[in-house]
N, C-alpha and C positions, 0 to 999 in steps of 0.2 A: 399400169402403174407409172406415174410421172418420174422421169429421171432427170438428172441435171449434171452439169459439167463437174468433173473431179476438181476439187479445190487445189490449186497449186500452192506450194509452200511459200510462205512469206519469209523474208530474211529476218532473223531474230537479232535484236540488239542486246548486248550483255546487261545483266542487272544494273540497276541504278540509272538506266537511260531514261531521260525525260522526253516523252513523246511531244511533238509539236501540236499546239492547238491552232490549226489552220483550216482554211476553207476546204481544202482538198487533201488533207493529210491522210496518210494510210499507207499500207504496203501492198505491193503487187509482185507478181512473179518476176524474179530477177534473171536476166539473161547471163549476166556475169556478176560475181560478188564485188562488193566494195573493197577498197584496200583495207588491210587489217586495222582494226580499231586501235588507235594509239593509247598511250598511257593515260591515267586519270588527268583531270583538268583538260579535257579535249572536247572538240566540237566536230560532229559529223554532219555534212550537208548532203542531202539525198533527194534530188528531184526525180520524179517518175513521169512518163516512162523513160527508161535508161537510154533509149535511142535519141532523145532530145538533148542537145547541148545547151540546156537552159541557163540563162545568165542569172546571177544573184549578186547581192551586195550585203556584207556583214559589217555592222557597227557595234562597238563595245566600249568598255571602260577605258579611261585615260586616252580618249580620242582614237581608239583602235578602229581601223577601217581596212577592209579587204574586199575585193570583188573577184569574180571568177565565173567559170561555166561548168555545169555538170556536177557529178559526184566529187566530193572533196573531204579530206580529213585534216584537221588542224590539231596540233599537240602543244602542250605546255603553255596554255593560255591562262591569264590571271582570272580569278573568280570575279563575278559581277554580272550585270545585265547585258544581254546581247540581243540585237534586233536584226532579223533577216528579211531582206526585201527581195522578192522574186521578180525577175525581169519578164518582159513581154516576148512571146514567141508567136509569130504569125500563124493564125488558124487554130490557136489553142487558148483555153481559158486559164489564166494564171492562178496559182494558189494564193490564199490570203497571206499577207505578211504576218510575221510572228515575232514576239518578244519573249525571251526566256531568261532565266537566271542560272548561271553556272556556279554550282557550289563546290566546295573543296572535295577532292576525291570522287568526282563524278564525271560522267560523260554526257554531253548534251547533243541531242539529235534534232535537226531541222529537216523534216520530210514533207513533201507536198506533191500531189498528183496533178499534172497538167492534163485537163480533159479537152476533147475535141470541141471546137466552137460549133454550136448548133447552127444549121442553115434553115432559114425560113423561106418557104415557097409561096409566091403570090397565086391565090386560087380565087376564081379561074384566072389564067394568064391574061395579059392585056389584049391578046389577039381575040379573045372571046368578049363580045359586047355585053354590057350589063343593062338591065337585069338579065339573068340567064334562066332559062326554063329547061327542065329535063324530066324524063320519066323516071320516077323513083319507084322501087319495088319490082316485083316480077310475078308471073303466074305460078311459080314453083311451089309456094307455100301459102297457106290461108292468111297468115298475118303479114304478107308482103304485097297486098293488093296494089297493082300498078296505078299510079295517079300522077298528075302533073304538079310539079313543084317549081315555084319561081323564087329565086334568091336575088335580093336587091343590092347586096353588099359584097365587095371583094374582101378577102381576109388572108392573112398570113397563116400558114400551117407548117409545123415542123416537118422537115423532110424525112426524118426518121422517128421511130418510137423513142421516147426519152430513155437514155441509157443510165446504167448504174452510176457512172462517173458524173453525169449531169445532175442526177438526183442527189448524189452525195454532196456536190458543190452547193446546190441550193439548200439542202437540208442542214449542212454545217452552218451556212449563213443564218438560217432560221433559228437554229439552236443557239448560236452565239448572240442572236438578237432577241432572244427570249420569246420566240413565237411558238416553240414546241418544247415538250419535255421528253426525256428519253431515259431508258434503262437498257441493259444488255439484251432484254427480251422484247422491247416494244418502243415505238415512237408514237406519242400522242399530241394532239392539237392543243394549243394554248392561246387561241384567238377568240375573242367575243365570248369567253366563258366555256368554250367547247373543250371536251376531253376525248373526242373521238379517236380511235386508233387509226393511225395512218399507214404504218408499216409493221409487218409481223417479223421482227428480228429473230425470234427464237424458233421459227420454222427452219429446219435444216436446209430447205431449198432456197431460202433467202440469200441473196448474194451481197448483202450489205451488213456490216457489223459495227458495233459501237463499243468503245472502251476508253476510259479515262478522258471523256469529253470529246473524243474524236471519232468520226465516222469514216469507214474505209470499205473498199471493195476489191476483190481479186479478179473480177470480171468487168472491167470498166466499160467495155464497148458492147456488152450484151444489154438488152432492154431490161429496165427495172421491173421486178416481179414482186409478188406478195404485197402489192400496194392496193389499198382499198380505193373506192371512188372518192372518199374523203381525202385520202392521201394524194390522189391525182389533182383534185380541186385545190388543196392546200399548196401544192407545188406551183400551180398557176398564180396563186395569190402571192407567194414568195417572190416570184419573178416580177410581178407588178410592183410590190413594195420596194424591191431592190432597185428597180428602174425608175422609181418616182411616179408610177402610174396609179390611178385609183384601182384598188383591188375589186374584182368582179363579184365576189361572194360575201354574204353575211354568214359567218360561221355559227350564229345563234340558231338559224333555221335553214341554212344552206340554200337560200334563195339568191337570185341575182340581185345585187344592190340596186335599189331604185325600181326594180321590177322590169327593166327594159333590157333584155338580153342583147338586142342588136344595137344598143346605144352605148354599151360599156366600152371603155378604152383599154381596160386591162386584159391580161391573158385569161383564158378560160378554156374549158373543154368544148369541142365542136358539137353543134347540134347533130342529130342523126342525119338530117338532110345535108348539112355541110359535109359531113363525113362521106356520105354516099356519092355526092357530086365529085369530091376530090378523088375518091377511089376509082370511080368510073372514068374520069378524065376524058369525057366525050364519047365513051363507048356505051353500047347497049347490050353486050353479050353477058354471059354468066360471070366472067372474070374480065378484068381490063386487058388480059392477054388473049381473049377469045373464049371459046366454049370449053376449053380444057386448060388445066393448070399444071405445068411441069414442075414436079418436086425437086428436080435436079438443078434447074436453072432459074425458075421463076418465083418460087415461094418455098418457105420452110413449113411443111405439114407432113402428115403421115402418107407418104407416097404409095404405101401399100393399099390405100383406100382412095383411088382416084375418082373423078366424077364419071358418071355413067357414060360408057363408050370410049373412055380415054385410057391411055397407057398408065401402068403402074410406074413408080419411081422410088427413089431412096427414102429412108426414114432416119433422120438424124437422132431422134429420141432426146432432143434437148433444144433449147433456144439457140439461135445463131446470132453472131454479132450483127448489130443493126446496120443495114445497108449492104448486106452480103449478096443480095440478089438484085437483078436489074430494076431500075426505077420505072414507074408507069409513064405515060405520055406527058404528064405534067411535072415530072421530076420527083415524085414521092416514092419512098422505098417501103417495102413490107406492108403495103395496104392489104395484102393477102397473106395469112399465116403468121408465123413466129409467135405473137401473143395477141389475144383479144384486146381491143382498145376501148376504155371507158369513154362514153359520150355523155353530154350534159343531160339528155332527156330522161324522163321517166318512161318506162315501157307502157305502151297503150296502143289501141287500134288506130289505124290511119283514118283521117276524117275527110278523105277525098282531095280534090285539087286545092292547093293552098299556096299562099305567098308568105315567105319568111316564117315557116312553122317552128314552134318551140317544143312540140311534143305534148304529152299528157300533162294535166295540171298537177297531178300527184300520183302516188302509187307505192307499192312495196319494193319495186325493183327498178334499177337503172339499166339503160341500154349498153350493150357491148357489141362491137363490130369487128370484122376482119378475119376471124378464124384464129387457130393456134397451132403450135408446133406438133402437138400430139392429136390433132383433130383430123377429120377427113376433108376431102376437097369440097364437099357440099357446104360445110360450115365456113368455107373461105369465100363463097360467092359475094359479089358486090352488094347484093340486096339482102343477104342473110342477116337475121336479127337474133341476137342472144340477149338474155336479161339475167340479172342477179341482184341480190341484196347489196346495197351500197357499202356495207361493212365487210363483205367477203374479201378475203385476200388469198390468192392462189398463185401457183407457179406459172400459170398461163394467162395472167392479167397484167396489162400495161396500159399505156396511153400516149397521146401526143397533144400538145396544146395548140390553140389558135389565138389570133388577135385580129380584130377588125382593122382594115386600112382606112384611117380617118383622113 
């Protein structure tokens, strides 16, 4: 049975609190409580995580202006419209600025989560000449027939699986921009006429919640889970739209726009070949760590089921924070274990030696790679192939995006 982290209590604001509608608003476990909430006609400013001394500036009626850092409570303020601007913190994504109205006999709360800035890794590194050819697959399983694959393009790949905080940031932007619809139980696509379910909010194992127009998470640094293939693709397109790039996917049929996967400039999911190249990082063994995988130091999987001939290890029985284990030789974390990662390809048989493969033309299932926190070591191998319906959402499914280097 899949287990998941116990949800830590979020701080509760007293009745009549108006929650901030911001890119990263939400509550997270508090190390120390805020100062007592003052009398009515007050404003509470609450940046998370509390360890950051995040700067902010508040503007209000009658030329009211105040700036400060970190948690703050203000009392006896006049009613009216107040605008909160979050400042920059190196290495973190800032919450979206917010404007709210303070009414008589009320308390207003500006809250926002600063999430870690994602790091993109150049694959393969510049020390590897292009095009690059490697042996994809292995003799271990029938559907992993070894063959030579040549890739012509370098690409950026996220150094970690997409975290809850990163997904919440993009999802809030997409919701505020009208690209998705949401209820407390589900998030659905709203691009190109699509209504596919992207995130299963009512599954108790989902670590993202939605209330009063605001998405939040109590596990910001864990990989996002309960996300469908469509939800992973949608995230890639949200990043492209946000950054002024052409989005890679047509949500009417979920094909690559223009039909040229290796020509798109936007974010997308990796092909199966790109994923295996990145995972192997120049190795040809079962894992990028060798022919054994240490569940204590190298990957989060069920260490009680090691690879044949290898030692047993611990079993966390849950996802781990992204980047908790050592990176591979090219700087990528969690390519083995933690959560299976959606790839762009339909599942199908390999066609022999190929250049810039895109996978099967169609099919019922999409490819997942990398293994999972509650799986055995065999499913974490660099060449292991898993497949699933693109609409499936589980506690062991996540992803990481890529983007071609143009």
